C-alpha positions, 0 to 999 in steps of 0.5 A: 545813960541808957536808963536816964534816956529811957526814963526821960522818954517815958516821962515825956510820953506819959505827959504827952498823952495826958489830957491838956485840960488837967493842966490848963486853967479855965480856957476861953474861946475867942471869936470875932466879937471879942476883938475890936475892928482895928486889931482885925485890920492890923492882923489882916495887914500883917498876914498879907504883908508877911504872906506875900513876902516869899512870892514878891521876893522871888519875882523881885529877884527875877525882875532884878536879874533881868533889869540889872544883868539882862539875863535870868539868874536862878535865885534858887541855884546854890552852886554859883554866886549869882548875886553879890551881897549888895544885890541881895540887900537891894532885892530884900529891901525892894521886896520888903517895901513892895510887901508893905505897900501891898499890905497898906493898899489892902488896908486902905481898900478895906477901910474905904469899902467899910466906910462906904458901907457904913455911910450907906447903912446910916443913910438908910436908917435916917430915911423915913420908915415905910408904912404898910397899910392892909388892903382892907383899910386902903382906899382904892386908887382914883383913875382921875382927880374928878372921880369920887371915892364911891366911883373908884370903889365901884370901878374896882368891884367891876374890875374884880368881877371881870377878873373872876368871870369865866368869860374873861378866862374863855377869852384868854384861852381863845386868844392863846389857842389862836396864837399857838 
């Protein structure tokens, strides 16, 4: 018996230390691109539903004991029968229904948010594309309707000269020193 047990353990250890790639066929790595959106939504709903079950059950038990008996009955105390079998079934049913409600609420919120996001993106795509013209090819803006293109260009050149002149900089420096 000892030899058989020793042989079994040695075989188990031998195969546990071998690389898994020797036995595995071609492995494929999965990422988010390989799955359709509805499967991701279903998986998220499943995770939220079953993940919230222990917490919801605990708080449902506390709430049920306060509502039904007017006192706190410890659900983790195994020394006493704090709840009857009928009470336990009610607690499990309420917890399960609440968890399914949480999962479906999360699913609905995500579907609505995704739909809004997709509609906004679709509206942006349908809008007319903006055209950008280089500053060289752009006509100078007119101050009023009667102004000709030549007058607008002269006004723009004059404004540019005033910006580059040292007189404007000294005026600004003088104002700054007077203020501060």
